[in-house]
N, C-alpha and C positions, 0 to 999 in steps of 0.2 A: 361140587354137588352132583349126583347122578342125575340123569334127565330121565330115568326109568319110572313109570308109573307105580303108586304106591297102593296097598290094600285100602279099599273105599272107605271113606269116613263120611261124606258128605255129597248132597246133591244141590245142584244150584240150578234152578229153572227160570227159563225166559216165562214171561206173563203172557203178552199178546199172542194168541194163535198156538199157545203151548198149555197154559192152564186155564185160559179164558178164550171163549171162542168169539173173539172181537175183531179179528182182522177181516172178516167178511163185513161187519158193521162198518168199519173204517172205510172200505173199499166203497161200500154204498153211499157213505156220506161224502166221499171226495166226487163221485160221480154225480151226485144230487146238487152239490154246489157248484161244479164246473161252469154249466151254462148261465147260472145265476150271476156268479162272480166274473166270469169272462177269461178263466185261465184255462189251459190246456193239462189234459190228463189221460193215459192210459193204462193197461195193465203192465206193459214192460217198464214203465217208470215206476209204477208201486212195486214191481218184483225188485227193483233195484233200491228202492226206499225202505223196504220192509225189514225191520229189526235194526235198522242203522241208526246212527248218531244223527241229531238235528242238522249238524253241519254237513253230513254226508248228503241226508236229504235235501237241505237247503241247495246243495250243488247241483243234484240232479233236477228238482223241479224249477229253478230259476234259469237252467241253461235253455229250458224249453219255454219259459216264460219270463223273457225279459220285462223289468219294470215291476214284477210281481215279488211280494216277499213270502218265502214259504213259512217263516214264523207266524206272519199274519193270517195267512190262509188257513194255517194248521190250528191256530187258536180258533177261528170261526168254525172249523169243522168239529174241534173238541167240544165246543159249546152245544152243538147239535147232538154229539154221542153222549154227552153227560145227560141231556134230556131225555134221550132214549133209554139210556141205563137207569135212570132215576125212576122213569114209568114202568119200565119192563125187567129190571134187574140185571146183573151180569151173567151172561150165559157161561157156565161152566163146561170145560170139555169132560167126555165120559171118562170115568175113573178118577177125576181130579181129586175128590175129598178121599176115597178110599186108598188110593195110592199114598197121598200124603200122610195119612194116619198109619199106614203100615210101615212106612219108612220111619217116623217117629218111634212107633212101638218097638221097632228092632234096633234102635239106637243110633239112627244116622241123624246128623246135623241136616237142616235144610234151610234152604235160602231162595230168594227172587233176585235174579240179576236181569234187569229190564232197562232197555233203552229208553223207556218212557219216563218222564219226569215225575218226581216224587209225589206232588199233589194229584195226579191223575192215578198213579198206583195206589195209594192211600185211600183215594176215594173208591176205587174199586174193591179194595181189600174190607172196607167198612160196609160196603153194600153186600158184599158176599158173606159177611160174618168170619173173616178170616184174619182180622188184625193181630190175633195172638197165635197164629199157626206156625209162623216162620221164626227161625233163630235169627235172621238178619234179612232186611229188606233193602236191596242195592238197587238205585234207580239212575237214570241217565244223567242227571245233574250232578253226580258224584265225581265224574271226570270229563275232561274235555276231549279225551281220545276215547270215543264210543266204538261200539262195535263196526266194522270188522276187527278193530284191535282188541286185545285180550284184557285191557286195564280194568274193566268192570269186574270181569270174573275174578281177576287177581285180588282185586279189594274186597271182593265177597269172601273168598278164601281166607284173606287176613283177617276180617272181622270174624269168621268163625273159628280161627285159631287152628286152622287145618291147612296142611301142605297142599299147594295147588294140584299136585300130582295124585292127590288122594279124593280129588272130587269129581264127581260125574256132572257135566254140564247136559242139560236137557234142552233142545232148540227145535225150532220148527223154520228158521230162516237161514237162507245162505249167509248172510253176514254173521249171523249168530253161530253157526257151525264153524265158520272160519275163526271166529273170535274164541270160542272154545278150545279148538284145536291147538290155537297159539298159545293158550294158557297152561297147556302142557299135561291136562288131565285126560280123562275119559270123556268122550262125547257120545250122546245119543241122539240122533236126528228123528224127529217125528213130523213127517210132512204135513202141512197145512194147506197153504195156497201157494207155497214154494216147491218146485221140483228139486229135491237134493239128490237125485239119481247120479248125478256128476260128481257128486261130494263123498262116495262111497270110502274113499281112502282116508279122508278126514273124520270119518265115525268109526267108532267101536260097534256100533250098530244102528241100524234104521229099524224103527219099529211103527206099527200102524197105529198104536194110541198108548195114551198114558199107562193103562192097565196092563200093558205088556212089559212094564218095566220090572215088575215083580218077578215073572217067568224068567226074565234075562239075568236077573241077579241070582235067582236059585240056580240057574244052568252054569254060573261060574264057579271056578275051584274056590273052596272056602277061604283059602288064604289071600284070595283077591276079594272076594264079596265081603269078607268079614263076617257072614252069618255063621251062627254056632249050630 
């Protein structure tokens, strides 16, 4: 089978930092809990952990915090995050609703491919009124090989019934961009809290925000974009 990319049929979106402006909330909660719980955290660690699987995050966190369980501390952090979200709502990235609706109207399939576990993803989608928005919702507990491995995006493509080479992965993190590239399709990097400048070669484009996806598509040859 040829490794060449196919005309675009679907978009697979990361969630945190891509659709929802939640990465800053996570960072704030980590730093809030660190002095209370007694563990060490810094931005360099968070950069490594962002968008990655729980296993990958555990390795980073526990290397700096012997005797601490990343999973346990993550559970405590998420309880704080849920309290905040339930009180204030899930903050969406600019252009989120409009871009997703435009893609659906123009016949593209859309999915979520998030390292976050399913209970949290669906909690956010319910809160945001987006439970019926996506053709498939892929979460971190679908595979033991999370980002930067491509497995989650490949599962999403399979569930959508689309060749991975015809999918556009939209990501904000280093681990997500690497996973999207390894999946074999198109990759759009939209930096949030990670610097993606060193990953230009792994992206088909790096955009400023979600609402730049439509102009990017419209600028492609029609035999690639699939637009009529």
